[in-house]
C-alpha positions in Angstrom: 43.1 20.1 -26.2 46.5 22.1 -27.4 47.4 22.1 -31.2 50.4 20.0 -30.3 48.5 17.3 -28.6 45.7 17.1 -31.3 45.5 14.0 -33.5 47.0 14.1 -37.0 43.3 13.9 -38.3 42.6 17.3 -36.4 45.4 19.3 -37.4 45.1 21.8 -39.9 47.9 23.6 -42.1 49.5 23.3 -45.3 51.5 20.5 -46.5 54.5 22.6 -48.0 56.9 24.6 -45.7 56.3 28.4 -46.1 60.1 29.3 -46.5 61.5 26.3 -48.6 57.9 25.0 -50.2 59.3 21.7 -49.5 56.8 19.1 -48.1 57.3 17.7 -44.7 57.1 14.3 -43.6 54.6 14.7 -40.8 52.7 17.3 -42.3 48.8 16.7 -43.1 47.5 17.2 -46.6 45.2 20.0 -47.8 44.6 19.3 -51.3 44.4 16.3 -53.7 47.8 17.3 -55.3 49.4 17.1 -51.9 48.0 13.7 -51.1 49.2 12.4 -54.5 52.7 13.9 -53.7 53.0 12.0 -50.6 52.1 8.6 -52.5 54.9 9.7 -55.0 57.3 10.3 -52.6 56.5 6.8 -50.7 57.1 5.2 -54.1 60.1 7.3 -55.0 61.7 6.2 -51.6 61.2 2.3 -52.7 62.4 2.7 -56.1 65.6 4.6 -55.4 68.0 1.6 -55.4 66.1 0.1 -58.5 66.4 3.3 -60.5 70.1 3.1 -59.9 70.5 -0.3 -61.0 68.5 0.7 -64.0 71.2 3.2 -65.2 74.1 0.9 -64.1 72.7 -1.9 -66.6 71.9 0.9 -69.2 75.5 1.9 -69.5 76.5 -1.6 -69.1 74.7 -2.8 -72.0 74.1 0.2 -74.3 77.2 2.4 -73.5 79.7 -0.1 -73.2 81.0 1.1 -69.7 81.9 -2.5 -68.7 85.3 -1.8 -67.1 85.6 -0.5 -63.4 87.9 2.5 -62.8 90.6 -0.1 -61.1 90.1 -2.5 -64.0 90.9 0.4 -66.5 94.0 1.5 -64.5 95.2 -1.9 -64.1 94.8 -2.5 -68.1 96.6 0.8 -68.6 99.5 0.0 -66.2 100.1 -3.3 -68.3 100.0 -1.3 -71.6 96.7 -2.7 -72.6 93.9 -0.5 -73.9 90.4 -1.2 -72.1 88.6 -2.2 -75.3 85.0 -3.3 -74.7 83.6 -5.8 -77.3 79.8 -5.1 -76.4 78.0 -8.2 -77.4 74.9 -7.3 -75.1 74.3 -4.1 -77.3 74.4 -6.2 -80.7 71.9 -8.8 -79.3 69.7 -6.3 -78.1 69.6 -4.3 -81.4 68.9 -7.6 -83.1 66.2 -8.6 -81.0 64.7 -5.0 -81.1 65.0 -5.0 -84.9 63.2 -8.4 -85.1 60.3 -7.4 -82.9 59.8 -3.7 -83.7 61.0 -3.9 -87.6 57.3 -3.6 -89.0 54.5 -1.4 -87.8 51.7 -3.3 -86.1 48.7 -4.0 -88.2 45.4 -2.5 -86.8 42.0 -4.6 -87.1 38.8 -4.1 -85.2 36.5 -6.9 -85.5 32.7 -6.1 -85.5 30.9 -7.8 -82.5 27.3 -7.4 -84.1 26.0 -7.2 -87.6 25.9 -4.0 -89.2 28.9 -2.8 -87.4 31.6 -3.4 -90.1 31.7 0.2 -91.5 32.4 1.5 -88.0 35.0 -1.2 -87.3 36.9 -0.2 -90.5 37.0 3.5 -89.6 38.3 2.6 -86.0 41.0 0.3 -87.6 42.1 3.4 -89.8 42.0 5.5 -86.7 44.3 3.5 -84.9 46.8 3.3 -87.7 46.4 7.1 -88.2 47.1 7.5 -84.1 50.1 5.3 -84.3 51.7 7.0 -87.5 51.2 10.7 -86.0 52.6 9.4 -82.6 55.8 7.9 -84.5 54.7 4.8 -83.0 57.6 2.4 -84.5 60.3 4.5 -82.5 58.5 4.5 -79.4 58.0 0.4 -79.7 61.7 0.1 -80.2 62.2 2.4 -77.1 59.9 0.2 -75.1 61.4 -3.1 -76.5 64.9 -1.8 -75.7 63.9 -0.6 -72.1 62.1 -3.9 -71.2 65.2 -6.0 -72.2 67.8 -3.8 -70.2 66.2 -1.8 -67.6 63.5 -4.6 -66.9 60.5 -2.2 -67.7 59.0 -0.8 -70.9 56.0 1.4 -70.8 54.2 3.7 -73.2 51.0 5.8 -72.7 48.0 6.9 -74.7 47.0 10.1 -74.0 45.0 13.0 -75.5 46.5 16.0 -77.1 44.1 18.7 -77.2 46.3 21.1 -79.2 47.0 18.5 -82.1 45.1 18.7 -85.6 44.8 22.9 -85.2 43.1 22.5 -82.1 40.6 19.7 -82.8 42.8 17.1 -80.8 44.0 13.9 -81.3 44.8 10.5 -79.4 48.4 10.0 -79.4 51.0 7.4 -77.9 53.8 8.5 -76.0 57.1 6.9 -74.8 57.3 6.7 -71.0 60.8 6.7 -69.6 61.2 3.7 -66.9 63.0 6.0 -64.7 60.0 8.5 -64.4 57.5 5.7 -63.8 56.4 4.6 -60.5 53.9 1.5 -59.7 52.9 0.2 -56.1 56.0 -1.2 -54.7 53.8 -4.1 -53.3 52.4 -5.2 -56.8 52.8 -8.8 -58.0 51.2 -8.6 -61.3 54.0 -8.4 -64.3 51.5 -5.8 -66.0 50.9 -3.7 -62.9 47.3 -4.8 -62.9 47.3 -4.9 -59.3 49.1 -1.4 -58.6 47.1 1.0 -56.5 48.7 3.9 -58.3 50.6 4.5 -61.5 52.7 7.7 -61.1 54.7 9.6 -64.1 56.9 12.2 -62.4 58.8 14.6 -64.5 60.8 17.9 -64.1 59.1 20.5 -66.5 59.7 24.0 -66.8 57.0 26.5 -66.6 57.6 27.8 -70.2 57.3 24.0 -71.6 54.3 23.5 -69.5 52.6 26.9 -70.7 53.5 25.4 -74.3 51.7 21.8 -73.4 48.6 23.6 -71.9 48.2 27.0 -72.9 44.5 26.9 -71.5 46.2 26.9 -68.1 48.8 29.6 -68.4 47.3 31.8 -65.4 47.5 28.8 -63.1 51.0 27.7 -64.3 52.3 31.2 -63.8 50.9 31.0 -60.1 52.6 27.8 -59.3 55.7 27.7 -57.0 59.0 26.3 -58.4 60.2 23.3 -56.4 63.9 21.7 -57.1 63.7 19.5 -54.1 62.6 16.5 -55.8 65.0 15.6 -58.5 64.5 12.0 -59.1 67.0 11.7 -61.8 69.9 9.5 -60.6 73.7 9.6 -61.5 75.6 6.6 -61.4 
C-alpha cells in the first residue's frame, strides 16, 4: 500500500506545514496540542458569525454607533446632525450598577461539627481572593457582556507568581470573543459542552513574564499569525 492510499489512521506527519507553520485541514495530529488546535478551529468556524454579531451589538449599545453610513449621509444632506440618544447604554449601566454595586459576601457553612474554624478561614480566603483579583470590576464586565453580547464569563486560576512566589488563586475576566464552547451545547451554563477553549494572541515576551519557569520552551515555540480570531466590524 502506497503512502497516498493509506488510511488517515496510519499516516504519519506533522500537523503544521514546514514552510508556513500553518495547520492543514487534512493532516494528522502528532501531539495533544495539535489535537486541541483542531477542536479550536472547528469551534471557531462555528462561532465566526456569532462573534461578528457580538461586536455589532457592542458598538450599537455601548459606543452609540446606531446610524448606518447611508443614514448619516442622508441626515447631513438635510442639514441634520447624526445625534444618537443612547438609551440602551444608560439602561445597561443602571442594571450593572444595581447588580454589581456591592462586593459579594462570602460565607462557608460547616457541614460537620468541629469544622466552624475551617469554614471561617475559607470564608476569609474567598474574600481575599476576590479583593486581590479586583473582583468588583470583573463582575461588572461579566454582567455588561451578558446583557449586550449574550455571554458573560470569568474564570478562577492559580497564579504561581503571586505573593512573592507563594501563589494565589485569582479570578480573571474572560472576553466573550476569546471563549469557545461546544457549538452543539444546549445548557445555558455550558455544562454539556465537551470542551471550553480560551484563545488569545500573546507575545513571547508577555508569556515569559507570565510563566518564567517555561522561558526555554517559549523561546523554542514558533510564531503563528495565521489564526487571528479578533473580528473587525
